GUKEVO-485812 format. One record per residue: x, y, z of N, C-alpha, C in turn; residue number from 1. Coordinates in Angstrom, 3 decimals, m for minus. Example, Ala and Ser with C-alpha at 12.3 -4.5 7.8 and 13.67 -1.06 7.14 Angstrom:
<atoms>
npx  npy  npz  capx  capy  capz  cpx  cpy  cpz  i
13.190  m5.690  7.800  12.300  m4.500  7.800  13.200  m3.300  7.800  1 .
12.850  m2.250  7.080  13.670  m1.060  7.140  12.900  0.030  7.870  2 .
</atoms>
This chain:
<atoms>
npx  npy  npz  capx  capy  capz  cpx  cpy  cpz  i
191.552  m1.813  213.322  191.292  m0.413  213.579  190.072  m0.291  214.497  1 .
190.201  0.464  215.541  189.092  0.685  216.460  188.504  2.066  216.221  2 .
187.181  2.107  216.213  186.501  3.379  216.032  186.389  4.094  217.373  3 .
186.399  5.418  217.363  186.327  6.181  218.618  184.890  6.281  219.141  4 .
184.350  5.164  219.651  182.998  5.163  220.184  182.968  5.805  221.567  5 .
181.825  6.394  221.895  181.614  6.941  223.237  181.387  5.794  224.215  6 .
181.659  6.038  225.478  181.472  5.027  226.519  180.157  5.315  227.227  7 .
179.308  4.273  227.340  178.009  4.462  227.987  178.137  4.325  229.503  8 .
177.015  4.357  230.206  177.030  4.353  231.669  177.504  3.032  232.264  9 .
177.465  1.957  231.479  177.946  0.671  231.991  179.442  0.497  231.755  10 .
180.068  1.484  231.124  181.505  1.431  230.892  181.895  0.763  229.581  11 .
180.910  0.405  228.762  181.183  m0.240  227.480  181.175  0.801  226.366  12 .
181.981  0.538  225.327  181.956  1.409  224.153  180.675  1.143  223.401  13 .
179.987  2.210  222.990  178.653  2.068  222.417  178.546  2.787  221.070  14 .
178.299  1.998  220.014  178.099  2.577  218.688  176.767  3.320  218.628  15 .
175.739  2.777  219.300  174.427  3.431  219.256  174.447  4.763  220.007  16 .
175.177  4.851  221.099  175.314  6.125  221.810  176.071  7.130  220.952  17 .
177.119  6.676  220.295  177.899  7.557  219.426  177.046  8.071  218.271  18 .
176.251  7.185  217.659  175.365  7.586  216.571  174.317  8.580  217.050  19 .
173.726  8.332  218.211  172.707  9.239  218.750  173.285  10.604  219.095  20 .
174.446  10.623  219.718  175.083  11.892  220.080  175.472  12.679  218.824  21 .
175.991  11.985  217.825  176.358  12.645  216.571  175.123  13.206  215.871  22 .
174.043  12.430  215.840  172.795  12.891  215.221  172.271  14.127  215.942  23 .
172.290  14.102  217.275  171.818  15.254  218.047  172.669  16.490  217.758  24 .
173.982  16.325  217.718  174.865  17.460  217.429  174.643  18.007  216.016  25 .
174.452  17.118  215.038  174.215  17.577  213.672  172.902  18.338  213.539  26 .
171.852  17.839  214.166  170.558  18.529  214.100  170.645  19.867  214.830  27 .
171.328  19.891  215.965  171.493  21.146  216.709  172.294  22.163  215.902  28 .
173.361  21.695  215.252  174.180  22.576  214.422  173.374  23.099  213.234  29 .
172.595  22.234  212.609  171.743  22.647  211.497  170.747  23.714  211.947  30 .
170.131  23.512  213.126  169.182  24.492  213.648  169.868  25.833  213.897  31 .
171.028  25.803  214.536  171.747  27.035  214.862  172.184  27.770  213.602  32 .
172.777  27.059  212.651  173.240  27.713  211.418  172.077  28.229  210.587  33 .
170.975  27.515  210.587  169.785  27.974  209.868  169.206  29.221  210.524  34 .
169.204  29.228  211.845  168.689  30.378  212.598  169.522  31.627  212.322  35 .
170.832  31.443  212.208  171.737  32.568  211.972  171.868  32.924  210.491  36 .
171.168  32.185  209.618  171.254  32.388  208.162  172.697  32.353  207.690  37 .
173.402  31.321  208.120  174.822  31.171  207.816  175.011  30.739  206.370  38 .
176.045  31.263  205.773  176.391  30.872  204.409  177.805  31.280  204.078  39 .
178.361  30.613  203.081  179.698  30.951  202.601  179.563  31.195  201.103  40 .
179.770  32.429  200.701  179.609  32.787  199.301  178.163  32.589  198.860  41 .
177.986  31.838  197.789  176.628  31.604  197.299  175.965  30.410  198.003  42 .
176.737  29.667  198.771  176.199  28.500  199.492  175.551  28.949  200.802  43 .
174.323  28.538  201.017  173.586  28.866  202.239  173.122  27.571  202.904  44 .
173.023  27.602  204.213  172.488  26.452  204.945  171.001  26.363  204.657  45 .
170.555  25.153  204.337  169.152  24.933  204.026  168.289  25.285  205.228  46 .
167.112  25.834  204.962  166.189  26.198  206.036  165.893  24.985  206.904  47 .
165.853  25.195  208.210  165.623  24.101  209.155  164.223  23.534  208.972  48 .
164.146  22.240  208.842  162.875  21.540  208.680  162.699  20.589  209.859  49 .
161.673  20.837  210.663  161.434  19.990  211.833  161.154  18.555  211.416  50 .
160.415  18.383  210.340  160.071  17.038  209.871  161.317  16.260  209.469  51 .
162.185  16.896  208.708  163.424  16.231  208.284  164.330  15.949  209.484  52 .
164.413  16.904  210.393  165.263  16.721  211.566  164.767  15.569  212.435  53 .
163.471  15.505  212.672  162.917  14.428  213.500  162.956  13.084  212.786  54 .
162.824  13.108  211.454  162.930  11.864  210.682  164.327  11.273  210.785  55 .
165.308  12.101  211.000  166.695  11.651  211.178  166.987  11.318  212.638  56 .
166.495  12.127  213.541  166.852  12.007  214.948  166.108  10.877  215.661  57 .
164.831  10.703  215.395  164.035  9.707  216.119  164.549  8.282  215.925  58 .
164.857  7.821  214.711  165.391  6.454  214.600  166.723  6.260  215.325  59 .
167.563  7.282  215.308  168.847  7.180  216.013  168.641  7.062  217.517  60 .
167.760  7.876  218.063  167.471  7.817  219.494  166.749  6.513  219.856  61 .
165.850  6.059  218.984  165.138  4.804  219.232  166.112  3.627  219.253  62 .
167.110  3.659  218.394  168.132  2.621  218.394  168.866  2.598  219.730  63 .
169.277  3.766  220.203  170.027  3.831  221.461  169.187  3.368  222.647  64 .
167.980  3.931  222.799  167.168  3.578  223.954  166.643  2.146  223.852  65 .
166.356  1.683  222.643  165.966  0.288  222.465  167.085  m0.655  222.842  66 .
168.296  m0.274  222.517  169.467  m1.086  222.875  169.645  m1.148  224.389  67 .
169.411  m0.028  225.052  169.523  m0.016  226.518  168.493  m0.920  227.165  68 .
167.251  m0.869  226.656  166.186  m1.730  227.195  166.533  m3.191  226.955  69 .
167.006  m3.523  225.761  167.371  m4.909  225.443  168.511  m5.397  226.333  70 .
169.510  m4.542  226.566  170.617  m4.921  227.440  170.147  m5.150  228.870  71 .
169.250  m4.297  229.346  168.731  m4.445  230.706  167.938  m5.744  230.843  72 .
167.109  m6.056  229.849  166.332  m7.309  229.889  167.254  m8.527  229.848  73 .
168.293  m8.442  229.040  169.244  m9.547  228.938  169.948  m9.770  230.271  74 .
170.345  m8.690  230.922  171.001  m8.810  232.226  170.057  m9.399  233.268  75 .
168.791  m8.977  233.257  167.825  m9.506  234.218  167.572  m10.986  233.976  76 .
167.439  m11.377  232.726  167.225  m12.785  232.392  168.447  m13.608  232.777  77 .
169.620  m13.071  232.522  170.860  m13.765  232.863  170.960  m13.960  234.366  78 .
170.613  m12.935  235.135  170.659  m13.039  236.594  169.684  m14.090  237.102  79 .
168.487  m14.143  236.531  167.483  m15.119  236.958  167.918  m16.538  236.626  80 .
168.471  m16.748  235.437  168.890  m18.093  235.049  170.136  m18.516  235.814  81 .
170.991  m17.582  236.161  172.181  m17.921  236.935  171.815  m18.340  238.352  82 .
170.806  m17.705  238.927  170.422  m17.992  240.306  169.467  m19.172  240.414  83 .
168.573  m19.327  239.463  167.489  m20.297  239.555  167.919  m21.726  239.824  84 .
168.526  m22.445  238.881  168.853  m23.851  239.085  169.878  m24.080  240.191  85 .
170.824  m23.185  240.346  171.836  m23.341  241.371  171.263  m23.283  242.763  86 .
170.354  m22.333  242.986  169.732  m22.193  244.308  168.948  m23.442  244.665  87 .
168.231  m24.023  243.680  167.441  m25.208  243.940  168.333  m26.403  244.257  88 .
169.472  m26.508  243.581  170.385  m27.621  243.832  171.063  m27.512  245.189  89 .
171.305  m26.287  245.640  171.980  m26.087  246.915  171.082  m26.432  248.091  90 .
169.784  m26.345  247.917  168.847  m26.607  249.019  168.744  m28.041  249.291  91 .
</atoms>
């Protein structure tokens, strides 16, 4: 079974991007429903808490951006190691 992950800018399916986008949408929805004082019957949306929202959102975003930095470093290291010994042998 394949999960419906979002595709990042490199064309790969990304769980961290999907998690970050979902977290952002949930926090945005919570803010909007709290602002509108939305409720169904006796159930009401809990008052929006910036601390709780950021405690949820920051780790998700840090995972995504940290993953991007790690991927970029890996690609740069791979490019250097691929070129290094081969170039010296060709000379």
